[in-house]
PyMOL Python script that loads the backbone (N, CA, C, O; Angstrom):
from pymol import cmd

cmd.read_pdbstr("""\
ATOM      1  N   MET A   1      -6.554 -14.523 -21.597  1.00  0.00           N
ATOM      2  CA  MET A   1      -6.644 -14.531 -20.150  1.00  0.00           C
ATOM      3  C   MET A   1      -6.629 -13.096 -19.642  1.00  0.00           C
ATOM      4  O   MET A   1      -5.752 -12.316 -20.011  1.00  0.00           O
ATOM      5  N   ASN A   2      -7.585 -12.746 -18.805  1.00  0.00           N
ATOM      6  CA  ASN A   2      -7.692 -11.399 -18.256  1.00  0.00           C
ATOM      7  C   ASN A   2      -7.282 -11.437 -16.785  1.00  0.00           C
ATOM      8  O   ASN A   2      -7.972 -12.041 -15.963  1.00  0.00           O
ATOM      9  N   LEU A   3      -6.177 -10.803 -16.455  1.00  0.00           N
ATOM     10  CA  LEU A   3      -5.665 -10.800 -15.095  1.00  0.00           C
ATOM     11  C   LEU A   3      -5.899  -9.433 -14.472  1.00  0.00           C
ATOM     12  O   LEU A   3      -5.420  -8.421 -14.981  1.00  0.00           O
ATOM     13  N   ASP A   4      -6.627  -9.408 -13.385  1.00  0.00           N
ATOM     14  CA  ASP A   4      -6.854  -8.165 -12.656  1.00  0.00           C
ATOM     15  C   ASP A   4      -5.862  -8.131 -11.498  1.00  0.00           C
ATOM     16  O   ASP A   4      -6.122  -8.683 -10.429  1.00  0.00           O
ATOM     17  N   LEU A   5      -4.739  -7.486 -11.717  1.00  0.00           N
ATOM     18  CA  LEU A   5      -3.661  -7.450 -10.730  1.00  0.00           C
ATOM     19  C   LEU A   5      -4.130  -6.854  -9.410  1.00  0.00           C
ATOM     20  O   LEU A   5      -3.808  -7.370  -8.340  1.00  0.00           O
ATOM     21  N   ARG A   6      -4.883  -5.780  -9.487  1.00  0.00           N
ATOM     22  CA  ARG A   6      -5.366  -5.116  -8.275  1.00  0.00           C
ATOM     23  C   ARG A   6      -6.187  -6.102  -7.429  1.00  0.00           C
ATOM     24  O   ARG A   6      -5.973  -6.218  -6.222  1.00  0.00           O
ATOM     25  N   GLN A   7      -7.118  -6.804  -8.066  1.00  0.00           N
ATOM     26  CA  GLN A   7      -7.961  -7.744  -7.331  1.00  0.00           C
ATOM     27  C   GLN A   7      -7.149  -8.907  -6.784  1.00  0.00           C
ATOM     28  O   GLN A   7      -7.405  -9.372  -5.674  1.00  0.00           O
ATOM     29  N   ALA A   8      -6.177  -9.382  -7.545  1.00  0.00           N
ATOM     30  CA  ALA A   8      -5.319 -10.467  -7.077  1.00  0.00           C
ATOM     31  C   ALA A   8      -4.554 -10.050  -5.822  1.00  0.00           C
ATOM     32  O   ALA A   8      -4.431 -10.832  -4.879  1.00  0.00           O
ATOM     33  N   ILE A   9      -4.046  -8.831  -5.812  1.00  0.00           N
ATOM     34  CA  ILE A   9      -3.312  -8.324  -4.646  1.00  0.00           C
ATOM     35  C   ILE A   9      -4.242  -8.216  -3.449  1.00  0.00           C
ATOM     36  O   ILE A   9      -3.888  -8.630  -2.345  1.00  0.00           O
ATOM     37  N   LEU A  10      -5.433  -7.659  -3.663  1.00  0.00           N
ATOM     38  CA  LEU A  10      -6.393  -7.527  -2.562  1.00  0.00           C
ATOM     39  C   LEU A  10      -6.793  -8.890  -2.008  1.00  0.00           C
ATOM     40  O   LEU A  10      -6.900  -9.057  -0.794  1.00  0.00           O
ATOM     41  N   ASN A  11      -7.014  -9.856  -2.881  1.00  0.00           N
ATOM     42  CA  ASN A  11      -7.364 -11.201  -2.433  1.00  0.00           C
ATOM     43  C   ASN A  11      -6.227 -11.827  -1.632  1.00  0.00           C
ATOM     44  O   ASN A  11      -6.466 -12.571  -0.681  1.00  0.00           O
ATOM     45  N   ASN A  12      -5.002 -11.526  -2.018  1.00  0.00           N
ATOM     46  CA  ASN A  12      -3.833 -12.084  -1.348  1.00  0.00           C
ATOM     47  C   ASN A  12      -3.632 -11.527   0.062  1.00  0.00           C
ATOM     48  O   ASN A  12      -3.072 -12.209   0.920  1.00  0.00           O
ATOM     49  N   ILE A  13      -4.078 -10.310   0.307  1.00  0.00           N
ATOM     50  CA  ILE A  13      -3.811  -9.682   1.604  1.00  0.00           C
ATOM     51  C   ILE A  13      -5.048  -9.518   2.482  1.00  0.00           C
ATOM     52  O   ILE A  13      -4.922  -9.103   3.634  1.00  0.00           O
ATOM     53  N   LYS A  14      -6.227  -9.827   1.978  1.00  0.00           N
ATOM     54  CA  LYS A  14      -7.455  -9.501   2.713  1.00  0.00           C
ATOM     55  C   LYS A  14      -7.602 -10.221   4.051  1.00  0.00           C
ATOM     56  O   LYS A  14      -8.281  -9.698   4.935  1.00  0.00           O
ATOM     57  N   ASN A  15      -7.015 -11.361   4.237  1.00  0.00           N
ATOM     58  CA  ASN A  15      -7.174 -12.108   5.492  1.00  0.00           C
ATOM     59  C   ASN A  15      -5.954 -12.010   6.402  1.00  0.00           C
ATOM     60  O   ASN A  15      -5.841 -12.758   7.373  1.00  0.00           O
ATOM     61  N   LYS A  16      -5.059 -11.105   6.097  1.00  0.00           N
ATOM     62  CA  LYS A  16      -3.861 -10.958   6.927  1.00  0.00           C
ATOM     63  C   LYS A  16      -4.192 -10.142   8.181  1.00  0.00           C
ATOM     64  O   LYS A  16      -5.047  -9.257   8.156  1.00  0.00           O
ATOM     65  N   SER A  17      -3.507 -10.455   9.259  1.00  0.00           N
ATOM     66  CA  SER A  17      -3.655  -9.690  10.503  1.00  0.00           C
ATOM     67  C   SER A  17      -2.957  -8.339  10.339  1.00  0.00           C
ATOM     68  O   SER A  17      -2.224  -8.121   9.374  1.00  0.00           O
ATOM     69  N   GLU A  18      -3.191  -7.447  11.281  1.00  0.00           N
ATOM     70  CA  GLU A  18      -2.519  -6.144  11.243  1.00  0.00           C
ATOM     71  C   GLU A  18      -1.005  -6.337  11.349  1.00  0.00           C
ATOM     72  O   GLU A  18      -0.240  -5.636  10.687  1.00  0.00           O
ATOM     73  N   GLU A  19      -0.582  -7.273  12.170  1.00  0.00           N
ATOM     74  CA  GLU A  19       0.855  -7.540  12.311  1.00  0.00           C
ATOM     75  C   GLU A  19       1.442  -8.049  10.991  1.00  0.00           C
ATOM     76  O   GLU A  19       2.527  -7.629  10.588  1.00  0.00           O
ATOM     77  N   GLN A  20       0.732  -8.944  10.329  1.00  0.00           N
ATOM     78  CA  GLN A  20       1.206  -9.467   9.051  1.00  0.00           C
ATOM     79  C   GLN A  20       1.260  -8.362   8.000  1.00  0.00           C
ATOM     80  O   GLN A  20       2.190  -8.317   7.194  1.00  0.00           O
ATOM     81  N   LEU A  21       0.273  -7.474   8.004  1.00  0.00           N
ATOM     82  CA  LEU A  21       0.276  -6.356   7.052  1.00  0.00           C
ATOM     83  C   LEU A  21       1.454  -5.430   7.320  1.00  0.00           C
ATOM     84  O   LEU A  21       2.122  -4.981   6.389  1.00  0.00           O
ATOM     85  N   MET A  22       1.707  -5.145   8.601  1.00  0.00           N
ATOM     86  CA  MET A  22       2.841  -4.291   8.961  1.00  0.00           C
ATOM     87  C   MET A  22       4.148  -4.919   8.499  1.00  0.00           C
ATOM     88  O   MET A  22       4.988  -4.243   7.905  1.00  0.00           O
ATOM     89  N   ASP A  23       4.320  -6.205   8.768  1.00  0.00           N
ATOM     90  CA  ASP A  23       5.538  -6.909   8.341  1.00  0.00           C
ATOM     91  C   ASP A  23       5.684  -6.887   6.825  1.00  0.00           C
ATOM     92  O   ASP A  23       6.785  -6.704   6.306  1.00  0.00           O
ATOM     93  N   MET A  24       4.574  -7.073   6.118  1.00  0.00           N
ATOM     94  CA  MET A  24       4.603  -7.090   4.665  1.00  0.00           C
ATOM     95  C   MET A  24       5.058  -5.732   4.111  1.00  0.00           C
ATOM     96  O   MET A  24       5.895  -5.672   3.211  1.00  0.00           O
ATOM     97  N   VAL A  25       4.506  -4.659   4.650  1.00  0.00           N
ATOM     98  CA  VAL A  25       4.864  -3.319   4.185  1.00  0.00           C
ATOM     99  C   VAL A  25       6.325  -3.015   4.523  1.00  0.00           C
ATOM    100  O   VAL A  25       7.074  -2.538   3.670  1.00  0.00           O
ATOM    101  N   LYS A  26       6.727  -3.290   5.758  1.00  0.00           N
ATOM    102  CA  LYS A  26       8.106  -3.020   6.160  1.00  0.00           C
ATOM    103  C   LYS A  26       9.097  -3.791   5.291  1.00  0.00           C
ATOM    104  O   LYS A  26      10.088  -3.229   4.824  1.00  0.00           O
ATOM    105  N   THR A  27       8.830  -5.065   5.077  1.00  0.00           N
ATOM    106  CA  THR A  27       9.727  -5.893   4.274  1.00  0.00           C
ATOM    107  C   THR A  27       9.801  -5.378   2.845  1.00  0.00           C
ATOM    108  O   THR A  27      10.886  -5.306   2.267  1.00  0.00           O
ATOM    109  N   ALA A  28       8.662  -5.021   2.272  1.00  0.00           N
ATOM    110  CA  ALA A  28       8.637  -4.521   0.895  1.00  0.00           C
ATOM    111  C   ALA A  28       9.482  -3.257   0.761  1.00  0.00           C
ATOM    112  O   ALA A  28      10.203  -3.089  -0.222  1.00  0.00           O
ATOM    113  N   ILE A  29       9.393  -2.381   1.738  1.00  0.00           N
ATOM    114  CA  ILE A  29      10.139  -1.121   1.685  1.00  0.00           C
ATOM    115  C   ILE A  29      11.621  -1.358   1.964  1.00  0.00           C
ATOM    116  O   ILE A  29      12.478  -0.826   1.259  1.00  0.00           O
ATOM    117  N   GLU A  30      11.923  -2.148   2.982  1.00  0.00           N
ATOM    118  CA  GLU A  30      13.315  -2.382   3.351  1.00  0.00           C
ATOM    119  C   GLU A  30      14.094  -3.158   2.292  1.00  0.00           C
ATOM    120  O   GLU A  30      15.284  -2.914   2.091  1.00  0.00           O
ATOM    121  N   ASP A  31      13.425  -4.091   1.618  1.00  0.00           N
ATOM    122  CA  ASP A  31      14.108  -4.924   0.626  1.00  0.00           C
ATOM    123  C   ASP A  31      14.284  -4.237  -0.726  1.00  0.00           C
ATOM    124  O   ASP A  31      15.040  -4.724  -1.567  1.00  0.00           O
ATOM    125  N   HIS A  32      13.607  -3.124  -0.947  1.00  0.00           N
ATOM    126  CA  HIS A  32      13.686  -2.397  -2.225  1.00  0.00           C
ATOM    127  C   HIS A  32      13.413  -3.324  -3.412  1.00  0.00           C
ATOM    128  O   HIS A  32      14.041  -3.204  -4.464  1.00  0.00           O
ATOM    129  N   ASP A  33      12.478  -4.240  -3.230  1.00  0.00           N
ATOM    130  CA  ASP A  33      12.156  -5.204  -4.267  1.00  0.00           C
ATOM    131  C   ASP A  33      11.133  -4.605  -5.233  1.00  0.00           C
ATOM    132  O   ASP A  33      10.010  -4.286  -4.843  1.00  0.00           O
ATOM    133  N   GLU A  34      11.528  -4.459  -6.480  1.00  0.00           N
ATOM    134  CA  GLU A  34      10.670  -3.850  -7.499  1.00  0.00           C
ATOM    135  C   GLU A  34       9.351  -4.614  -7.683  1.00  0.00           C
ATOM    136  O   GLU A  34       8.337  -4.026  -8.059  1.00  0.00           O
ATOM    137  N   LYS A  35       9.373  -5.918  -7.417  1.00  0.00           N
ATOM    138  CA  LYS A  35       8.157  -6.720  -7.596  1.00  0.00           C
ATOM    139  C   LYS A  35       7.062  -6.327  -6.618  1.00  0.00           C
ATOM    140  O   LYS A  35       5.889  -6.599  -6.874  1.00  0.00           O
ATOM    141  N   THR A  36       7.414  -5.694  -5.504  1.00  0.00           N
ATOM    142  CA  THR A  36       6.418  -5.342  -4.495  1.00  0.00           C
ATOM    143  C   THR A  36       5.766  -3.988  -4.745  1.00  0.00           C
ATOM    144  O   THR A  36       4.794  -3.638  -4.076  1.00  0.00           O
ATOM    145  N   LEU A  37       6.284  -3.227  -5.692  1.00  0.00           N
ATOM    146  CA  LEU A  37       5.738  -1.888  -5.934  1.00  0.00           C
ATOM    147  C   LEU A  37       4.252  -1.880  -6.302  1.00  0.00           C
ATOM    148  O   LEU A  37       3.510  -1.050  -5.777  1.00  0.00           O
ATOM    149  N   PRO A  38       3.793  -2.770  -7.183  1.00  0.00           N
ATOM    150  CA  PRO A  38       2.348  -2.774  -7.460  1.00  0.00           C
ATOM    151  C   PRO A  38       1.515  -3.055  -6.212  1.00  0.00           C
ATOM    152  O   PRO A  38       0.461  -2.451  -6.017  1.00  0.00           O
ATOM    153  N   GLY A  39       1.987  -3.968  -5.373  1.00  0.00           N
ATOM    154  CA  GLY A  39       1.261  -4.272  -4.137  1.00  0.00           C
ATOM    155  C   GLY A  39       1.202  -3.086  -3.204  1.00  0.00           C
ATOM    156  O   GLY A  39       0.162  -2.812  -2.605  1.00  0.00           O
ATOM    157  N   LEU A  40       2.310  -2.378  -3.076  1.00  0.00           N
ATOM    158  CA  LEU A  40       2.329  -1.178  -2.243  1.00  0.00           C
ATOM    159  C   LEU A  40       1.400  -0.112  -2.809  1.00  0.00           C
ATOM    160  O   LEU A  40       0.760   0.627  -2.061  1.00  0.00           O
ATOM    161  N   GLY A  41       1.332  -0.038  -4.124  1.00  0.00           N
ATOM    162  CA  GLY A  41       0.421   0.914  -4.757  1.00  0.00           C
ATOM    163  C   GLY A  41      -1.033   0.607  -4.441  1.00  0.00           C
ATOM    164  O   GLY A  41      -1.821   1.513  -4.170  1.00  0.00           O
ATOM    165  N   VAL A  42      -1.385  -0.664  -4.476  1.00  0.00           N
ATOM    166  CA  VAL A  42      -2.762  -1.066  -4.150  1.00  0.00           C
ATOM    167  C   VAL A  42      -3.053  -0.795  -2.680  1.00  0.00           C
ATOM    168  O   VAL A  42      -4.138  -0.328  -2.333  1.00  0.00           O
ATOM    169  N   ILE A  43      -2.088  -1.088  -1.820  1.00  0.00           N
ATOM    170  CA  ILE A  43      -2.256  -0.802  -0.391  1.00  0.00           C
ATOM    171  C   ILE A  43      -2.461   0.699  -0.174  1.00  0.00           C
ATOM    172  O   ILE A  43      -3.338   1.107   0.589  1.00  0.00           O
ATOM    173  N   PHE A  44      -1.653   1.512  -0.842  1.00  0.00           N
ATOM    174  CA  PHE A  44      -1.806   2.960  -0.712  1.00  0.00           C
ATOM    175  C   PHE A  44      -3.187   3.401  -1.203  1.00  0.00           C
ATOM    176  O   PHE A  44      -3.815   4.269  -0.597  1.00  0.00           O
ATOM    177  N   GLU A  45      -3.651   2.808  -2.286  1.00  0.00           N
ATOM    178  CA  GLU A  45      -4.970   3.152  -2.818  1.00  0.00           C
ATOM    179  C   GLU A  45      -6.065   2.870  -1.783  1.00  0.00           C
ATOM    180  O   GLU A  45      -6.964   3.690  -1.599  1.00  0.00           O
ATOM    181  N   VAL A  46      -5.998   1.730  -1.114  1.00  0.00           N
ATOM    182  CA  VAL A  46      -6.990   1.392  -0.089  1.00  0.00           C
ATOM    183  C   VAL A  46      -6.926   2.400   1.060  1.00  0.00           C
ATOM    184  O   VAL A  46      -7.956   2.874   1.539  1.00  0.00           O
ATOM    185  N   ILE A  47      -5.719   2.717   1.493  1.00  0.00           N
ATOM    186  CA  ILE A  47      -5.551   3.698   2.574  1.00  0.00           C
ATOM    187  C   ILE A  47      -6.128   5.051   2.147  1.00  0.00           C
ATOM    188  O   ILE A  47      -6.873   5.677   2.900  1.00  0.00           O
ATOM    189  N   TRP A  48      -5.782   5.494   0.950  1.00  0.00           N
ATOM    190  CA  TRP A  48      -6.229   6.791   0.447  1.00  0.00           C
ATOM    191  C   TRP A  48      -7.752   6.869   0.371  1.00  0.00           C
ATOM    192  O   TRP A  48      -8.348   7.873   0.762  1.00  0.00           O
ATOM    193  N   GLN A  49      -8.370   5.821  -0.127  1.00  0.00           N
ATOM    194  CA  GLN A  49      -9.825   5.803  -0.298  1.00  0.00           C
ATOM    195  C   GLN A  49     -10.571   5.787   1.032  1.00  0.00           C
ATOM    196  O   GLN A  49     -11.762   6.098   1.080  1.00  0.00           O
ATOM    197  N   ASN A  50      -9.884   5.431   2.099  1.00  0.00           N
ATOM    198  CA  ASN A  50     -10.539   5.289   3.399  1.00  0.00           C
ATOM    199  C   ASN A  50      -9.977   6.228   4.455  1.00  0.00           C
ATOM    200  O   ASN A  50     -10.030   5.941   5.651  1.00  0.00           O
ATOM    201  N   THR A  51      -9.439   7.351   4.001  1.00  0.00           N
ATOM    202  CA  THR A  51      -8.824   8.336   4.884  1.00  0.00           C
ATOM    203  C   THR A  51      -9.513   9.683   4.708  1.00  0.00           C
ATOM    204  O   THR A  51      -9.897  10.057   3.600  1.00  0.00           O
ATOM    205  N   ASP A  52      -9.661  10.399   5.807  1.00  0.00           N
ATOM    206  CA  ASP A  52     -10.318  11.715   5.696  1.00  0.00           C
ATOM    207  C   ASP A  52      -9.364  12.744   5.080  1.00  0.00           C
ATOM    208  O   ASP A  52      -8.158  12.516   4.993  1.00  0.00           O
ATOM    209  N   GLU A  53      -9.915  13.850   4.666  1.00  0.00           N
ATOM    210  CA  GLU A  53      -9.166  14.863   3.910  1.00  0.00           C
ATOM    211  C   GLU A  53      -7.991  15.440   4.685  1.00  0.00           C
ATOM    212  O   GLU A  53      -6.947  15.721   4.097  1.00  0.00           O
ATOM    213  N   GLN A  54      -8.139  15.618   5.974  1.00  0.00           N
ATOM    214  CA  GLN A  54      -7.047  16.185   6.774  1.00  0.00           C
ATOM    215  C   GLN A  54      -5.827  15.259   6.766  1.00  0.00           C
ATOM    216  O   GLN A  54      -4.694  15.725   6.649  1.00  0.00           O
ATOM    217  N   ILE A  55      -6.052  13.979   6.889  1.00  0.00           N
ATOM    218  CA  ILE A  55      -4.940  13.029   6.868  1.00  0.00           C
ATOM    219  C   ILE A  55      -4.339  12.954   5.474  1.00  0.00           C
ATOM    220  O   ILE A  55      -3.121  12.843   5.332  1.00  0.00           O
ATOM    221  N   LYS A  56      -5.174  13.013   4.443  1.00  0.00           N
ATOM    222  CA  LYS A  56      -4.665  13.024   3.065  1.00  0.00           C
ATOM    223  C   LYS A  56      -3.738  14.214   2.859  1.00  0.00           C
ATOM    224  O   LYS A  56      -2.658  14.075   2.285  1.00  0.00           O
ATOM    225  N   GLU A  57      -4.161  15.379   3.328  1.00  0.00           N
ATOM    226  CA  GLU A  57      -3.330  16.581   3.192  1.00  0.00           C
ATOM    227  C   GLU A  57      -2.010  16.403   3.932  1.00  0.00           C
ATOM    228  O   GLU A  57      -0.961  16.820   3.441  1.00  0.00           O
ATOM    229  N   SER A  58      -2.056  15.792   5.098  1.00  0.00           N
ATOM    230  CA  SER A  58      -0.843  15.544   5.875  1.00  0.00           C
ATOM    231  C   SER A  58       0.090  14.581   5.141  1.00  0.00           C
ATOM    232  O   SER A  58       1.304  14.782   5.126  1.00  0.00           O
ATOM    233  N   MET A  59      -0.471  13.543   4.536  1.00  0.00           N
ATOM    234  CA  MET A  59       0.352  12.591   3.790  1.00  0.00           C
ATOM    235  C   MET A  59       1.019  13.277   2.603  1.00  0.00           C
ATOM    236  O   MET A  59       2.200  13.049   2.344  1.00  0.00           O
ATOM    237  N   ILE A  60       0.286  14.105   1.888  1.00  0.00           N
ATOM    238  CA  ILE A  60       0.840  14.805   0.723  1.00  0.00           C
ATOM    239  C   ILE A  60       1.907  15.795   1.170  1.00  0.00           C
ATOM    240  O   ILE A  60       2.930  15.947   0.501  1.00  0.00           O
ATOM    241  N   GLU A  61       1.682  16.462   2.283  1.00  0.00           N
ATOM    242  CA  GLU A  61       2.671  17.392   2.816  1.00  0.00           C
ATOM    243  C   GLU A  61       3.960  16.644   3.177  1.00  0.00           C
ATOM    244  O   GLU A  61       5.057  17.111   2.871  1.00  0.00           O
ATOM    245  N   THR A  62       3.825  15.493   3.821  1.00  0.00           N
ATOM    246  CA  THR A  62       4.985  14.666   4.169  1.00  0.00           C
ATOM    247  C   THR A  62       5.714  14.228   2.910  1.00  0.00           C
ATOM    248  O   THR A  62       6.941  14.300   2.840  1.00  0.00           O
ATOM    249  N   LEU A  63       4.969  13.778   1.926  1.00  0.00           N
ATOM    250  CA  LEU A  63       5.573  13.355   0.658  1.00  0.00           C
ATOM    251  C   LEU A  63       6.315  14.508   0.002  1.00  0.00           C
ATOM    252  O   LEU A  63       7.456  14.347  -0.433  1.00  0.00           O
ATOM    253  N   SER A  64       5.681  15.661  -0.072  1.00  0.00           N
ATOM    254  CA  SER A  64       6.291  16.828  -0.719  1.00  0.00           C
ATOM    255  C   SER A  64       7.586  17.246  -0.014  1.00  0.00           C
ATOM    256  O   SER A  64       8.570  17.584  -0.672  1.00  0.00           O
ATOM    257  N   LYS A  65       7.585  17.222   1.305  1.00  0.00           N
ATOM    258  CA  LYS A  65       8.763  17.633   2.064  1.00  0.00           C
ATOM    259  C   LYS A  65       9.922  16.644   1.932  1.00  0.00           C
ATOM    260  O   LYS A  65      11.079  17.012   2.136  1.00  0.00           O
ATOM    261  N   ASN A  66       9.618  15.410   1.597  1.00  0.00           N
ATOM    262  CA  ASN A  66      10.653  14.384   1.593  1.00  0.00           C
ATOM    263  C   ASN A  66      11.077  13.933   0.210  1.00  0.00           C
ATOM    264  O   ASN A  66      11.810  12.952   0.084  1.00  0.00           O
ATOM    265  N   LEU A  67      10.641  14.614  -0.818  1.00  0.00           N
ATOM    266  CA  LEU A  67      11.073  14.289  -2.185  1.00  0.00           C
ATOM    267  C   LEU A  67      12.252  15.155  -2.586  1.00  0.00           C
ATOM    268  O   LEU A  67      12.759  15.030  -3.700  1.00  0.00           O
TER     269      LEU A  67
END
""", "prot")
cmd.dss("prot")
cmd.show_as("cartoon", "prot")
cmd.util.cbc("prot")
cmd.orient("prot")
């Protein structure tokens, strides 16, 4: 059996509203649930792939300052 985790996550969230996506991200972060980390990674990948370079630089700067 070949399981594509990334595609499964995308299929699971593709029809969610913006409010549902916001709630999902907030809950995943607030609950510190290890099971949600792959999903957050896929979400970050989608954001990264669809963001311009200036925003990417800002995100990396924020990450660097807060580690």
